[in-house]
C-alpha positions in Angstrom: 158.0 212.2 96.1 160.1 215.7 95.3 164.1 215.8 96.1 162.7 218.0 99.5 160.8 214.5 100.9 163.9 212.7 100.7 166.0 212.8 104.0 169.4 215.0 103.6 171.6 216.8 105.4 169.5 220.5 106.5 172.3 223.8 107.1 171.3 227.2 107.7 173.1 230.1 105.6 173.0 233.9 106.3 170.1 233.6 103.7 168.0 230.6 104.7 168.1 226.5 105.3 169.7 224.4 102.2 169.4 221.0 102.3 171.8 218.5 100.6 172.4 215.2 100.0 174.8 211.9 101.3 176.7 209.6 99.0 176.8 206.7 101.1 178.5 204.5 98.4 181.2 207.7 98.1 181.2 208.9 101.6 180.2 212.3 101.2 178.0 215.2 102.1 177.6 217.7 99.4 175.5 220.6 98.8 174.7 222.0 95.4 174.0 225.4 94.0 173.8 227.2 96.7 173.3 231.2 96.7 176.4 233.5 97.7 175.2 236.0 95.4 171.5 237.9 93.7 171.4 237.4 90.0 173.8 239.7 87.9 171.7 239.9 85.4 169.3 243.3 84.5 170.4 246.1 86.1 172.9 244.0 88.2 174.6 243.3 84.9 178.6 245.1 85.1 177.6 246.3 88.7 179.0 244.5 91.7 177.8 241.4 92.8 175.0 241.3 95.9 174.1 239.5 98.5 171.4 236.8 97.6 167.9 237.4 98.4 166.7 235.6 102.1 163.9 232.7 101.3 161.8 231.1 103.2 161.5 227.1 104.1 164.3 224.3 102.9 166.1 225.7 99.6 166.7 222.1 97.9 170.4 221.7 96.9 170.4 218.1 95.7 170.8 219.6 92.0 174.1 222.0 90.6 173.3 225.6 89.6 173.4 227.1 86.1 177.1 228.3 85.2 177.6 231.7 84.1 176.9 232.7 80.7 179.7 231.1 77.8 180.3 229.4 74.4 180.4 226.1 73.7 182.8 225.5 71.1 180.0 223.8 69.1 179.5 223.4 65.3 177.0 226.2 65.9 177.3 229.6 67.9 175.4 228.1 71.0 175.6 229.6 74.4 174.9 228.3 77.4 174.5 230.0 81.4 172.6 231.8 83.1 173.2 235.9 84.8 171.7 233.7 88.1 174.9 232.1 88.7 176.5 233.2 91.3 176.4 229.6 93.3 178.3 227.7 95.2 178.8 223.8 95.6 180.3 222.3 99.1 181.3 218.4 99.4 182.8 217.2 102.5 183.3 213.5 104.0 180.4 212.0 105.8 181.6 212.9 109.1 181.0 215.1 112.0 184.7 216.5 111.9 186.0 220.5 111.9 187.7 220.3 108.7 190.2 222.9 107.0 188.3 225.0 104.0 189.3 224.3 100.0 187.8 227.5 98.2 188.1 226.4 94.5 188.5 229.0 91.5 187.9 227.0 88.1 190.1 227.7 85.0 188.7 227.8 81.2 190.8 231.3 80.0 188.4 233.9 82.0 185.1 232.9 79.4 184.4 229.2 80.3 184.2 226.7 83.0 182.1 226.0 86.1 182.1 224.8 89.7 180.4 221.1 88.8 182.7 220.3 85.9 183.3 216.6 86.5 186.7 216.7 87.6 186.2 219.7 90.0 183.5 218.7 91.8 185.7 217.5 94.7 184.3 214.0 95.4 187.4 211.7 96.0 189.7 215.0 96.5 187.4 216.0 100.2 187.3 212.6 101.3 191.4 211.7 100.4 192.4 215.1 101.7 190.0 215.3 104.9 188.2 218.7 104.1 185.3 220.8 103.3 185.5 221.9 99.6 183.8 224.9 98.3 184.0 225.2 94.7 182.5 228.7 92.7 180.6 230.3 89.9 181.7 233.3 89.1 180.9 235.9 86.0 182.8 235.2 82.5 184.2 236.7 79.4 182.3 240.2 78.6 180.2 239.9 81.6 183.0 239.4 84.1 186.2 239.9 82.9 185.7 243.4 81.0 186.8 247.0 82.0 183.9 248.9 80.6 184.5 252.1 82.6 185.6 253.8 79.5 182.0 253.5 77.8 180.2 254.9 81.1 181.4 255.1 84.9 178.1 253.2 86.3 179.9 249.8 86.5 182.6 248.3 87.9 186.1 247.0 86.4 186.3 243.2 87.9 183.3 241.8 88.8 184.3 238.2 88.6 186.8 239.4 91.1 184.3 240.9 93.2 181.8 238.0 92.9 185.4 235.7 93.9 185.4 237.9 97.1 181.8 237.7 97.7 182.2 233.8 97.4 185.5 234.2 100.2 183.1 236.4 102.4 179.9 233.9 102.0 182.3 230.9 103.4 184.2 233.1 106.5 180.3 233.3 107.4 178.9 230.4 106.8 181.3 227.4 106.3 181.0 226.4 110.1 177.6 225.4 109.9 179.3 222.7 107.2 181.9 221.2 109.4 184.4 223.6 108.3 187.0 226.1 110.2 187.0 229.6 109.2 190.5 230.0 110.4 191.9 227.2 108.0 191.2 228.5 104.3 192.7 227.5 101.6 192.9 229.6 98.5 193.2 227.4 95.4 192.7 227.8 91.2 194.0 226.6 88.0 194.9 228.6 85.1 192.4 231.6 84.8 191.4 230.4 88.6 195.4 230.6 89.6 195.5 234.0 88.1 192.5 235.2 89.8 194.0 233.5 93.1 197.4 235.5 92.7 195.3 238.3 92.0 193.0 238.3 95.2 196.0 238.0 96.7 196.9 241.7 95.8 193.6 243.0 96.5 193.7 244.6 99.9 190.3 244.0 100.9 190.7 240.1 100.6 192.8 240.1 103.5 192.0 237.7 105.9 189.5 235.9 103.8 191.6 232.8 103.3 194.9 232.1 105.3 196.9 229.6 102.4 196.6 229.5 99.0 197.7 227.3 95.9 198.1 229.0 92.6 198.2 226.3 89.8 199.5 227.5 86.4 198.4 231.5 86.5 198.7 233.3 83.6 199.8 236.8 85.1 200.8 238.2 81.8 197.4 238.3 81.1 196.2 240.7 83.7 195.1 244.1 81.9 196.1 247.5 81.5 194.4 250.6 81.1 195.4 249.9 77.4 193.8 247.1 76.9 190.5 247.6 78.7 189.9 250.3 76.5 190.4 248.6 73.0 188.2 245.7 74.3 185.5 247.9 75.4 185.6 249.3 72.2 186.0 246.4 70.1 182.9 245.0 72.2 180.4 247.6 70.9 181.8 247.4 67.2 181.2 243.6 67.5 177.4 244.3 68.7 177.0 246.7 65.6 176.0 249.4 68.2 176.7 253.0 67.6 179.8 254.6 68.8 178.3 256.4 72.1 176.7 253.4 73.2 176.2 253.3 77.0 175.9 250.9 79.7 172.0 250.9 80.0 172.4 249.9 76.0 174.6 247.0 77.0 172.4 246.0 79.8 168.8 245.8 77.7 170.7 243.3 74.8 170.0 239.5 75.8 173.3 238.2 77.2 173.8 235.8 75.0 174.3 237.8 72.5 177.4 239.9 74.3 178.6 236.4 74.6 178.7 235.9 71.0 180.0 239.5 70.5 183.1 238.8 72.6 183.6 235.2 71.1 183.7 237.2 68.1 186.4 240.0 69.1 188.1 237.3 70.4 188.9 235.1 66.9 188.8 238.1 64.6 191.1 240.3 65.4 194.8 239.5 65.4 195.6 240.6 69.2 196.7 237.1 70.3 199.7 237.2 68.0 200.8 240.4 70.7 199.8 238.5 73.8 196.5 240.6 73.8 194.3 238.4 75.7 190.4 239.7 75.4 189.6 239.1 78.8 191.2 239.2 82.6 191.1 241.4 85.8 191.9 244.6 84.9 194.2 247.3 87.0 191.4 249.3 88.0 192.9 251.5 91.2 190.0 250.6 93.3 189.9 247.3 94.2 193.5 245.8 92.3 195.9 248.9 92.9 198.3 248.0 90.8 199.8 244.5 88.8 199.5 241.3 91.2 203.4 241.0 89.8 204.0 244.8 90.7 202.1 244.4 94.3 204.1 241.2 95.2 207.7 243.4 93.9 206.6 246.2 96.8 205.7 243.1 99.1 202.1 244.6 99.9 200.3 241.2 99.1 198.1 239.2 101.5 201.2 237.7 103.4 200.0 233.9 103.5 201.8 230.4 102.9 201.6 230.1 99.4 202.2 226.7 97.6 202.5 227.7 93.1 203.6 226.1 90.0 203.2 224.8 86.3 203.4 222.0 84.0 206.3 221.4 81.9 204.9 221.6 78.2 201.6 224.2 79.0 201.2 225.7 75.5 203.0 222.6 73.5 200.1 222.6 71.2 201.8 225.8 69.5 204.7 223.8 67.9 202.2 223.7 65.5 201.4 226.9 64.8 204.4 228.1 62.3 205.6 226.6 59.5 208.7 228.3 58.7 211.9 228.6 61.3 211.9 232.6 60.8 207.9 233.1 61.2 208.4 231.7 64.6 211.4 234.2 65.6 209.1 237.0 64.2 206.4 236.1 66.3 208.2 235.5 69.3 209.9 238.5 69.2 207.0 239.9 68.7 204.8 238.6 71.8 207.6 239.9 73.9 208.0 243.2 72.4 204.4 244.3 73.1 205.3 244.9 77.1 209.1 245.5 77.1 211.0 245.7 73.6 214.0 246.7 75.5 214.4 243.2 77.1 212.3 241.1 74.2 215.8 240.5 72.2 217.4 239.4 75.1 214.9 237.2 76.8 214.7 235.5 72.8 218.6 234.9 72.9 217.8 232.6 75.7 215.6 230.3 73.4 218.4 230.8 70.5 215.9 232.8 69.0 212.8 230.0 69.2 213.2 229.0 66.0 212.3 225.4 66.3 209.0 224.2 67.4 209.6 223.0 70.7 211.8 226.5 71.7 208.6 228.4 70.7 206.4 226.4 72.6 209.0 226.6 75.5 209.1 230.4 74.9 205.4 230.9 74.8 204.7 228.4 77.7 207.4 230.7 79.9 206.2 233.9 78.9 202.7 233.0 79.9 203.5 230.5 83.2 206.5 229.8 84.4 208.4 233.1 84.2 205.4 235.0 86.5 205.0 232.2 88.6 208.6 232.4 89.7 208.5 236.1 89.9 205.6 235.5 92.5 207.7 232.4 94.5 210.5 234.8 94.5 209.2 237.6 95.8 206.5 236.2 98.1 209.2 233.8 99.8 210.8 236.8 102.0 207.7 237.4 103.5 206.0 233.9 103.6 206.5 230.4 103.7 206.8 229.5 99.5 207.0 226.1 97.5 207.5 225.6 93.7 206.4 222.5 91.8 206.6 221.5 88.4 204.8 218.6 86.9 206.6 216.8 84.7 204.4 213.5 83.9 202.5 212.5 81.2 200.9 209.3 79.7 202.8 207.6 77.1 200.1 208.7 74.4 200.8 212.6 75.3 204.5 211.9 75.2 204.4 210.6 71.5 202.3 213.1 70.2 204.7 215.3 71.4 202.2 217.2 73.9 203.8 216.2 77.3 202.9 217.4 80.5 200.0 220.0 78.8 198.2 222.5 80.9 195.7 221.4 83.4 197.1 217.6 83.1 198.1 218.1 87.0 194.2 218.2 88.1 194.2 214.4 87.1 196.7 213.4 89.8 195.4 216.2 92.4 191.8 215.7 92.3 192.4 211.8 92.0 189.7 211.1 89.6 191.4 210.3 86.4 187.7 209.0 84.4 186.5 212.3 85.0 189.7 213.4 83.2 189.5 215.0 79.6 192.8 212.8 78.5 190.7 209.7 80.6 190.3 208.2 76.9 194.2 207.7 76.2 194.4 205.0 79.3 192.9 202.4 77.0 196.8 203.4 75.3 198.3 202.5 78.0 201.7 204.3 79.6 200.1 205.6 82.7 202.7 204.0 84.9 203.2 205.6 88.4 199.8 208.0 87.8 198.1 206.0 90.6 201.5 206.7 93.3 201.6 210.2 91.4 198.0 210.6 92.9 198.8 209.7 96.3 202.0 212.0 96.4 200.4 214.9 95.3 197.4 214.7 97.2 199.3 214.5 100.3 201.3 217.0 99.5 198.4 219.4 99.0 196.7 217.8 102.0 199.5 218.8 104.1 199.3 222.5 103.1 195.9 222.6 103.4 196.0 220.9 106.6 199.3 222.6 108.6 200.2 224.9 105.9 203.2 223.4 104.2 203.9 220.3 102.2 205.4 217.1 103.0 209.3 217.3 104.9 210.6 215.9 102.2 209.5 219.2 99.9 211.8 222.0 100.5 210.9 225.6 100.6 212.1 227.4 97.7 214.0 230.3 98.7 217.9 232.3 97.9 220.9 229.7 98.9 221.7 229.3 102.7 225.1 227.8 104.2 223.3 224.7 104.3 221.0 224.1 101.3 221.1 224.8 97.4 218.8 227.9 96.1 215.5 227.6 94.2 214.0 223.8 95.5 211.8 223.2 93.2 209.3 220.1 93.5 209.3 217.9 90.2 205.9 215.7 89.9 207.2 212.7 88.0 207.1 208.4 88.5 209.1 208.8 90.5 209.0 212.7 92.3 212.3 214.4 92.9 213.2 217.7 93.9 215.9 220.0 91.7 217.5 223.1 92.5 217.0 226.4 90.5 216.1 224.1 87.4 216.2 226.6 83.9 218.7 229.0 85.3 220.0 230.4 82.4 216.3 231.4 81.5 215.3 232.5 84.8 218.0 235.4 84.5 217.2 236.4 80.8 213.6 236.8 82.4 215.0 238.8 85.3 214.8 242.7 83.9 211.7 241.9 81.6 208.6 243.5 83.0 205.5 241.5 82.2 203.1 244.3 84.0 202.2 246.9 81.4 200.8 245.5 77.7 201.4 248.1 75.3 204.6 249.5 76.1 205.3 248.0 72.3 202.3 249.3 70.5 202.8 253.1 70.6 200.3 253.2 67.2 197.6 251.6 69.3 198.3 253.6 72.6 198.5 256.8 70.1 195.0 256.1 68.6 193.2 255.0 72.2 194.5 258.1 73.5 196.3 256.7 76.3 200.3 258.0 75.1 201.1 259.5 77.9 205.0 261.2 77.7 206.8 258.5 79.7 204.2 255.9 80.9 200.6 255.1 80.7 197.8 256.4 82.7 195.8 253.6 85.2 
């Protein structure tokens, strides 16, 4: 007997019939590995995604599709995944109710991750929040987040971003067949997925494809400038040991795993991370993404939907162990700040007492990557659409003892309500998890209320300027217990106010000149 012989929920999509399965023990229905796009390999590599081919009969949707090609960070250089990766997974309660929809974009530094990571499968989340949960695969790393137009125009600058757009269009066309309401779609993502969600809010063609957004720990300073796009395209060719005049046709002839390995090599062997120059990210391309998302929000041209945004209090606590000497930490902090805005760098640094000790350095890095840009998003979005901000402070006792605290992505354990699937699940054996169950209930209540009604619960005030009856910048702090703070870290927020986070490379004139991008007073895009 095959899986197609076993009874399961059958649904017609625009490409053909799919059959999922019912888990009676969990009380859910799920469809796995449903194609929303064609293979991105061969001639389709680096190009805009295409809709999937129609199929006859009933397609088995009981097993997960392959993730995008990516490294494994093992002792070897093993790569996993397939370029036939444009699949999504759907989970909903085992009812016939019409429910709001969540489209989730996974994190993983733009190089790793999948729709079906154990914590992100959404079984408990869909049931607790009472929604149709859609988790999306998209291209990653050198195959999804590099702008290669400096090599050849026969490509698009943002393959992964276009994959995500295609998935949202698929949801609009198909989700009603799964019992989802296409007029109540929440776009949600964490880390790189949070940056992708915020970036899509800055893409004009995304308007109407979602109706609220949840943006968790988005590293918005990573968005690539033209300088970064040119630098990393050149470096990929070098790491592939190909001639300087290599074309996209040459790169399409290479095995995808070799491109992944070359992409990893150029990320780790260079010294660009000390300048906050990350290898992969969406690119300001002037066609799909017209400007840096922070600039789009500043000008008021973003998609105007209710927004819930926030960060964790110890996002980059691991960086406490980067430098042994005080002077080295301070120099490193100034160097990374100066890569964007050399004029304001010293002023920002002074708000952290020069980032001389380990905790100050970690706070500065976390704020530069996550908190300061999130505050900018919330500040600029609030006048145009309802906005709420949070900070996640909860940490198991073991993480507090290690000095790591509420580190990056830890909030996912509470939101998805599946602590056994978390990477930190092993810490539970050491105790110190008091209050986690209650915190999970609180966060799922607010996330669910937002997903259903476009606003969290009434005890979470909006993030807005002060009024005659309320103080400014209310921030929900998720800890045991949760509480509301107003304008947290106000002094540091003010220090970031005039710092330009939108154009990497201003502090690297020698590199810009080498790349041929030093143009009078500003960079061309």
